[in-house]
C-alpha positions as CSV (number, residue, x, y, z in Angstrom):
1,M,4.6,-2.8,8.2
2,T,8.3,-3.3,8.6
3,E,10.8,-0.7,7.6
4,E,12.0,-3.1,5.0
5,N,8.5,-3.3,3.5
6,I,8.1,0.4,3.5
7,E,11.4,0.7,1.6
8,K,10.5,-1.9,-0.8
9,L,7.3,-0.6,-1.7
10,S,8.7,3.0,-1.9
11,K,11.4,1.9,-4.3
12,V,9.1,0.2,-7.0
13,C,5.9,2.3,-6.2
14,P,6.2,5.9,-6.6
15,V,4.3,7.3,-3.3
16,N,3.4,10.5,-1.9
17,L,3.3,11.2,1.9
18,K,0.3,13.2,2.6
19,P,-1.9,14.2,5.7
20,G,-4.4,11.5,6.3
21,G,-8.0,11.5,6.9
22,E,-8.6,9.1,9.9
23,R,-4.8,8.9,10.5
24,A,-2.1,11.5,10.9
25,W,-0.6,10.4,7.5
26,S,-1.4,8.4,4.4
27,L,0.7,7.0,1.5
28,E,-0.7,7.6,-1.9
29,L,0.4,5.1,-4.6
30,T,0.7,7.1,-7.8
31,A,1.7,4.5,-10.4
32,N,0.5,1.1,-11.6
33,T,3.5,-0.7,-12.8
34,P,4.1,-4.5,-12.7
35,E,6.8,-4.1,-10.1
36,C,4.3,-2.1,-8.0
37,R,1.5,-4.6,-8.1
38,D,3.9,-7.5,-7.4
39,A,5.4,-5.7,-4.3
40,L,1.9,-4.8,-3.1
41,K,0.8,-8.3,-3.4
42,E,3.8,-9.7,-1.6
43,I,3.4,-7.3,1.2
44,Y,-0.3,-8.0,1.8
45,E,0.4,-11.7,1.5
46,N,3.0,-11.5,4.4
47,L,0.8,-9.3,6.7
48,G,-1.4,-10.6,9.6
49,P,-5.0,-9.6,9.6
50,E,-4.5,-6.4,11.8
51,S,-1.6,-5.2,9.8
52,K,-3.6,-5.5,6.6
53,K,-6.3,-3.4,8.2
54,F,-3.7,-0.8,9.3
55,L,-2.1,-0.6,5.9
56,T,-5.4,-0.6,4.1
57,K,-6.4,2.6,6.3
58,R,-3.1,4.3,5.4
59,L,-3.0,3.6,1.8
60,V,-4.5,6.1,-0.8
61,V,-5.3,4.2,-4.2
62,S,-7.0,5.6,-7.0
63,D,-5.8,3.3,-9.8
64,P,-8.6,0.5,-10.2
65,E,-6.2,-2.2,-10.5
66,L,-4.1,-1.2,-7.4
67,K,-7.5,-0.7,-5.6
68,R,-8.5,-4.3,-6.4
69,I,-5.4,-5.8,-5.0
70,V,-5.9,-3.8,-1.7
71,N,-9.6,-4.7,-1.5
72,E,-9.0,-8.4,-2.2
73,S,-6.6,-8.4,0.7
74,E,-9.0,-7.3,3.3
């Protein structure tokens, strides 16, 4: 994930940086807004298969709609 993608996601999706389980850190998405959903979809559409796996392991998503976007991208 590029710096530009991280910046875009963090501008439109409130996130918390937190200690990770499998990884040293995770990003917790905390809001489900149209802008956040669009940014998440766009980022996943532009990532290769390995990058998608990596990002999916880093994201912590509890909202069902955001979780669906992440799961559909795998």
